C-alpha positions as CSV (number, residue, x, y, z in Angstrom):
1,X,-4.0,1.5,-0.6
2,X,-2.2,-0.7,-1.4
3,X,-1.6,-3.1,1.9
4,X,0.6,-6.3,0.7
5,X,4.2,-6.1,-0.4
6,X,3.2,-8.7,-3.0
7,X,0.5,-6.3,-4.4
8,X,3.2,-3.1,-4.3
9,X,5.7,-5.0,-6.2
10,X,3.1,-6.4,-8.8
11,X,1.9,-2.8,-9.3
12,X,5.5,-1.6,-9.7
13,X,5.8,-4.5,-12.4
14,X,2.7,-3.5,-14.1
15,X,3.7,0.3,-13.8
16,X,6.9,-0.5,-15.7
17,X,6.0,-2.6,-18.4
18,X,2.0,-4.3,-18.9
19,X,1.9,-8.0,-19.4
20,X,-0.2,-11.2,-18.8
21,X,-0.2,-13.0,-15.4
22,X,2.4,-15.4,-15.9
23,X,4.8,-12.6,-17.7
24,X,4.2,-10.4,-14.2
25,X,4.9,-13.4,-12.0
26,X,8.2,-14.1,-13.8
27,X,9.5,-10.9,-13.6
28,X,8.3,-10.8,-9.9
29,X,10.2,-13.9,-9.6
30,X,13.5,-12.1,-11.2
31,X,13.1,-9.2,-9.0
32,X,11.8,-9.8,-5.7
33,X,12.3,-13.9,-5.5
34,X,15.3,-13.3,-3.0
35,X,13.2,-11.2,-0.8
36,X,9.5,-12.7,-1.0
37,X,8.5,-16.0,-1.7
38,X,5.3,-16.0,-4.3
39,X,3.4,-18.4,-6.3
40,X,1.3,-17.5,-9.7
41,X,-1.7,-17.8,-7.3
42,X,-0.7,-15.2,-5.1
43,X,0.5,-12.8,-8.2
44,X,-2.9,-13.3,-9.7
45,X,-4.6,-12.7,-6.5
46,X,-2.9,-9.4,-6.2
47,X,-3.7,-8.5,-10.1
48,X,-7.4,-9.1,-9.1
49,X,-7.3,-7.1,-5.6
50,X,-5.3,-4.4,-7.8
51,X,-8.1,-4.6,-10.8
52,X,-10.8,-4.5,-8.0
53,X,-9.1,-1.2,-6.5
54,X,-9.2,0.7,-9.9
55,X,-5.2,0.7,-10.1
56,X,-4.7,-1.8,-12.8
57,X,-6.9,-3.1,-15.8
58,X,-7.3,-6.1,-17.5
59,X,-7.4,-6.2,-21.2
60,X,-8.8,-9.4,-22.8
61,X,-7.3,-10.7,-25.9
62,X,-10.1,-11.5,-28.2
63,X,-12.8,-13.6,-27.3
64,X,-10.5,-15.2,-24.4
65,X,-11.5,-13.9,-21.0
66,X,-9.2,-16.3,-19.2
67,X,-6.8,-14.3,-16.8
68,X,-3.7,-15.9,-18.1
69,X,-4.4,-14.7,-21.4
70,X,-5.0,-11.2,-20.5
71,X,-2.9,-8.4,-20.3
72,X,-2.8,-6.3,-17.5
73,X,-2.2,-2.3,-17.5
74,X,-1.6,0.4,-15.0
75,X,-4.8,2.9,-14.8
76,X,-5.0,6.8,-14.1
77,X,-5.4,5.7,-10.5
78,X,-2.7,3.6,-10.4
79,X,0.1,5.8,-10.7
80,X,-0.6,7.9,-7.6
81,X,-1.2,4.8,-5.7
82,X,2.0,3.4,-6.5
83,X,3.7,6.5,-5.5
84,X,1.8,6.7,-2.2
85,X,2.7,2.9,-1.4
86,X,6.4,3.3,-2.4
87,X,6.5,6.5,0.4
88,X,4.2,5.2,2.9
89,X,5.4,4.7,6.4
90,X,7.0,1.3,7.1
91,X,5.1,-1.2,9.9
92,X,8.4,-2.1,11.0
93,X,9.3,-4.8,8.7
94,X,12.7,-5.0,7.1
95,X,11.5,-7.0,4.2
96,X,8.8,-4.1,3.4
97,X,11.8,-1.8,3.1
98,X,13.8,-4.0,0.7
99,X,10.7,-4.4,-1.4
100,X,10.3,-0.6,-2.0
101,X,14.0,0.1,-2.6
102,X,13.7,-2.8,-5.1
103,X,10.6,-1.2,-6.6
104,X,12.1,2.5,-7.5
105,X,15.1,4.0,-9.3
106,X,14.5,7.5,-8.0
107,X,17.7,8.3,-5.9
108,X,16.3,10.3,-3.3
109,X,13.7,7.9,-2.5
110,X,16.0,4.9,-2.4
111,X,18.1,7.5,0.1
112,X,15.1,8.0,2.4
113,X,14.3,3.9,2.2
114,X,17.8,3.3,3.3
115,X,17.3,5.7,6.2
116,X,14.5,4.0,7.0
117,X,15.8,0.6,6.8
118,X,18.9,1.6,8.7
119,X,16.6,3.2,11.4
120,X,14.6,-0.4,11.7
121,X,17.8,-2.2,12.2
122,X,19.1,0.0,14.9
123,X,16.0,-0.4,16.7
124,X,16.0,-4.3,16.5
125,X,19.9,-4.0,17.9
126,X,18.6,-1.8,20.8
127,X,16.2,-4.3,21.8
128,X,18.5,-7.3,22.1
129,X,19.7,-8.3,25.3
130,X,23.2,-8.2,26.0
131,X,23.5,-11.8,27.7
132,X,21.8,-14.4,28.8
133,X,22.5,-17.4,31.1
134,X,20.6,-19.9,28.7
135,X,22.6,-21.2,25.9
136,X,19.9,-21.2,23.3
137,X,18.9,-17.9,23.8
138,X,22.4,-16.6,24.1
139,X,23.1,-18.0,20.7
140,X,20.0,-16.5,19.3
141,X,21.0,-13.4,20.7
142,X,24.4,-13.9,18.7
143,X,22.3,-14.8,15.5
144,X,20.4,-11.7,15.9
145,X,23.6,-9.6,16.3
146,X,25.4,-11.2,13.3
147,X,22.3,-10.4,11.3
148,X,22.4,-6.8,12.0
149,X,25.8,-6.5,11.1
150,X,25.2,-8.0,7.7
151,X,22.1,-5.5,7.5
152,X,24.2,-2.5,8.2
153,X,27.2,-3.9,5.9
154,X,24.3,-4.1,3.3
155,X,23.4,-0.4,3.8
156,X,26.9,0.7,3.8
157,X,27.5,-0.6,0.1
158,X,24.0,0.5,-1.1
159,X,24.7,3.9,-0.1
160,X,28.3,3.2,-1.7
161,X,26.3,2.1,-5.0
162,X,24.0,5.1,-4.9
163,X,26.5,7.9,-4.2
164,X,28.6,6.1,-7.6
165,X,25.4,6.2,-9.3
166,X,24.4,9.8,-8.7
167,X,28.0,11.0,-9.4
168,X,28.4,9.5,-12.5
169,X,24.7,10.5,-13.5
170,X,25.6,14.2,-12.9
171,X,29.3,13.7,-14.3
């Protein structure tokens, strides 16, 4: 089972296109860099973990067995592991939802992920105290409220975009 966002995102990229470690890292940065901070060492660790689990295999080019010269590709066990990861229940972290949304093109799966995302945002809003006499705490409450509004606006835009894409694909 895939337990980390970095490993799930890395498996997504290898699933879409085999590549060597630095290629996977560059694609990771392009797709997930605004949501997840990562270094090449994190991607190589994820690749080793995924390889150990049997989800990817490393193909060495020629006599060179250095990881940065190897190509990683999805195995038969990797595809169902990826589907399980994308559809698994959330641990309550908004970043996890965003990483999974960025990891699939399936409109129904994205719709379900956005619904989970909304549930997490609304759960966090319900947990906010209404007011505080302490200035610092009141500012923190206000900041959390503004962020929640931004998340809800994102959901509105994402759902509209999803609907537009589905309409254009069917029409």
